[in-house]
N, C-alpha and C positions, 0 to 999 in steps of 0.2 A: 503554404504560400499563397499570397494573395493575387490572383489573375489580374486584377483591377489596378494594380500600382503603376504599369506603365501607362495606362491611360489616364490616371490621375495626374501623372507627369506631364502628359500632353496638355491637359486643361490649363496648365500655368504658361503656355505659350505667349498669351498676351501680356502677362506680367513682364516677359523678357523685353518685348518690343517697347510696350508703352513706356517703361521707366527710362528706357534709352532716348526716346526722341520726342516727348512731349516738351513744348516750349512754353514761355510766356506766363511766368509768375508775376504777380503785381508789380514786383521790384526789378524785373528784368528790363533790359534796354534792347532786346533784339528789335532789328528791323521788322516791321509788321509784315510787309509782303513775304520776306524770308521765313518769318515765324509762320505765316499762314501756310506756305508752301509744306513746310516741315511737318505741320500739324496734318496737312492733307496726306502726306507720305505715311504718317504715323497711323491714321485713322483707317486708310485703306489696307495698310500692311496688317495692322493689328486685327482688324475684323476679318480679313481674309483668313488669317491664322486662327482666328476664334472659331469661324465656321468649320474649318478643317477639324478643330478639336470637337465640335459637336457631331460632325459626320462620323469621326472615327470611333467616338463614344457609342453612337447608335448603331453602326454597322456591326460591331463586336457582338451584339445581342440578336441580330438578325439572322434566322437559319439560312435564308436565301443567298446570304453572302458568306456562309461558312460556318456559323455557330453550330457546336454540336452537343455542348452539355445542356444543363437545365435551363428553362425559359426564365428570363429576367424582365422585370418591367423596363420598358423603353419609355424614356421621356426627355425632353428639352424645355427650358424655361420659356414660357410664352409660345408654345408651339405645339401643333398636332402633327403625328407621323403617320403617313399612309403606306403600309407595308403590303399592300394587296397585291402588287406586281412583283414579290420578291422571288417567284419563282418562274417568272417570265423567261423567255429564251435569253434576253437581256436583263437580268436582274435589277430591278428598281425600286428606290424608295423615294417618296416625296414628302418634304418637310414644309408645312404652312403655318406661318407666323403671324400672330393675332394683331400687332400693330399697337397694343395697349399695354401689355405687361411690362413692367420695369425690371430688368433683370441685371446682376452683377453689380460690381463695386470697382470703378465708378458706373452709375446706373445708366442703362440704354434701353431703348425699345427698338424691336424689330418686326418688320411687316414683308409682305411678299411670299414668294415661293422659291424653294431651292429643290431640283430634281436631282438624285444621285443615281448612275447607272455604272454597273460593273461591266466594263467593256473588253478587258482582258484579265485572264486568270480565272480558275475554278472558284476561288474564295478570295476575301480581301486579305485574310492574313498570309496568303502566298507571295513569296518573292516575286517582284514584277508586277503585281495585281495593280490594275490602273482604273481609276474612276473619271467618268465623265460628269461635271458638276455644272448644271445649267441654272442660273439666276435669272428670276423673272420678277422685275421690280422690288428686288431684295433691299430694302431700305432700313439703315441704322440710324436712329436717332439719338444723340449724345445729350443726355438732360444736364450735365454739368457744363456743357460748352453752349448754354443759351439755345438749346434745342437745334444745334446744327446737326446736319445730317449729311450722309452719303448713301446713293443708290446705285447698286450694280444691276447690269443687265448684260448676259452674256455667258460664254463657256470657259471653264478652267478645268484643268486635268491634275489628278493628284495621283502619283504612283508610290506604292510601298516598296522600295528597292531592295530590301533585305529580309522581308517577312517578319513574322512574330512567332517565334518558338517557345512556348511556355515551358516545355520539358527542359530544353537548353537552359533556360532561365533558372530553372529549380536545380538541375544537376551542376551548374557552374557556381552555385552559391549566391546567387542573386545578381548575376552580371549579365548585361544586355546592351548590343548597341542595335539601332535601328534609324534607317533614313528614309525620308519622304521628299520626293520631288514634286514641286509645284509649277505648273505652266499655264499662262494665259495670254492670249492674243487678241488684242483690241476689245477688251472689255469696257463697255460704255459705263461710265462713273459720272454720275450727276451729284452736284454739291448745293447746298442750301441756297447759292446765289442764282441757281437755275443754269449754271454753265454745265454742259455735258461734254465730256472728254473722253479720249481713247487711252487706256491705260494697258500697259503689259506686265507681267511678272514672271520671274525666272528665279525660283529659291530652292535651297537644298538645307533641310533641317536634319541634324544628326543628334539622336538621343541617345544618352548613355546611363545606365543604371548600375550601381556598385553596392554589392552587399543588400540588395532590395531596397535600400532606404536613400542612399545618396545619389541624387539625380542630377545630371548637368546636360545643358541643351546649347547647341552651337548653330546659329542661322547665318547661312552665306548666301551671297548671290549665285547663280548658276548658268550664266551666260558670259561668254568672253568676246569683247570687242577690243581688237588690238591687244594690248597687255592689260586691260581693265577687266574686272570682275564685276558684272552687271546684275542688279537686283530689280530694277524696274525702269521703264522709260514710256513716253507717251506725250501728253499735253497737259499743262497746269490749267488751274481755274482761271489765270489771267490770259490763256489763249496762246501760251508759249510753250515750245518744245522743252523737255526735260530728260535728262538720263542720270541715274542713281548708281554711283560706284560704290561697291563695298571695299573699303581698304583693310579693315579688320573685322572678321566674323563677329557677330554678337554672342556673348557667352554669359551664362547665368546658371543658378542652381541651388540647391538645397544649402550647400556649405556657406555662402555668404548671404543668402536670402534672394528669392526670385526678384524682388523690386530693386535690387543693387546689383546690375550686371557688372562683372569685373573686367570686360573688355568690349569693344566694339566701335568701330568707326566708319561712317560714310560720307560720301560728297555728292550732292545733287546739283547738277549744272543745267540751268536754264538759259534761255536767250538773253535774259536781262541781268541774272546775278547767279552767284554760286554760293551755297551754305554747307558747312561742314559740321557734323555733330561727333563728339567723342565721348564715349561712356568711360566710367570708373575713373576719373580724375579727382586730385585733391582740391582744397579750396582755392589754390593757385593756378588750376587747370592742368597740372602736370599728371601724368599717368600714375596712379597709385598701385602699390603692390598688395597682393592677397585681397583680404575683404576691407581694405582701408579707403576704398572710393568714397567721397563726399557725394558727387553728382556727375553731371556731364558739362562739356564746354561745346558752345556753339560759336561758330565763326561764319561771317557773310562778307561778301564783296562784290558790289556792283560793277558790271562790266565798263560802264561809262565814267567810272571813277568818283561818282557823287557820294557814295557811302561804302565804309568799311568797319567792321568791329568785331567784338566777340564778348561772351557772358558767360559765366560759370553759374549753372543753376543746380540747386541741391536736389537730391532724390526725394520723392515724397515719402 
């Protein structure tokens, strides 16, 4: 049995979210402000998820956070990792990004520092273990978006709700379910236009592995407001308030391809407009079955009645 299979699955989180919510191909007719807000939602969400992936992959190899078997090389693209405080009363790891190395596809550069502290639980693989993650000028620059960037300053919390039991994974024939809860209050997010805004996140990710190889991930909002499931809220780059409601959780996996989510729908409401994105639709914008999704449909509506429309965008 390969102990790293679960963490290899987690490394694909960004593919789920990015394929669902990126907008603006050269032939699309999406309203530019709606498109930009949706791109901001995508970038902040996917980069928060991507950082979670790196953190989980690092901590599985740090003895101060619970590793018990042989020592492995710990590395992250474009970063150095300081584990000198892993045995402190509050186990701590610090990741420093160099700001120059281009990583991933699509390519991006990361700068700044991220500090990870185990504040609940004896080890990170325990059910209920909780991390405090502090971002200090953590800047992500997107090479394929004319070097647009987003910078994070602030604290978020990541909780391992179910724990990770490798013995159970083996005895069950390679079947595992694990959930991770993410919370952030008043994270300062700065965009390339110089606008700094306060963003809040509340998400629940459920990962399922079947027969060791078939992997499915479902990402939902994790805050309730009235009868709505909320994923994020705060202030847009235009200085207006927004709230993002998850109508249908994002779902993707190895069966249909990580870049082709089979379901997912959210609506983000701002002071000026509302935009809705639906994943896994056919060429006519109708929900497809199985792995037959062509792409996603976006719909926007300005509250003053000046603009309204929709477009179907093919998956990458």
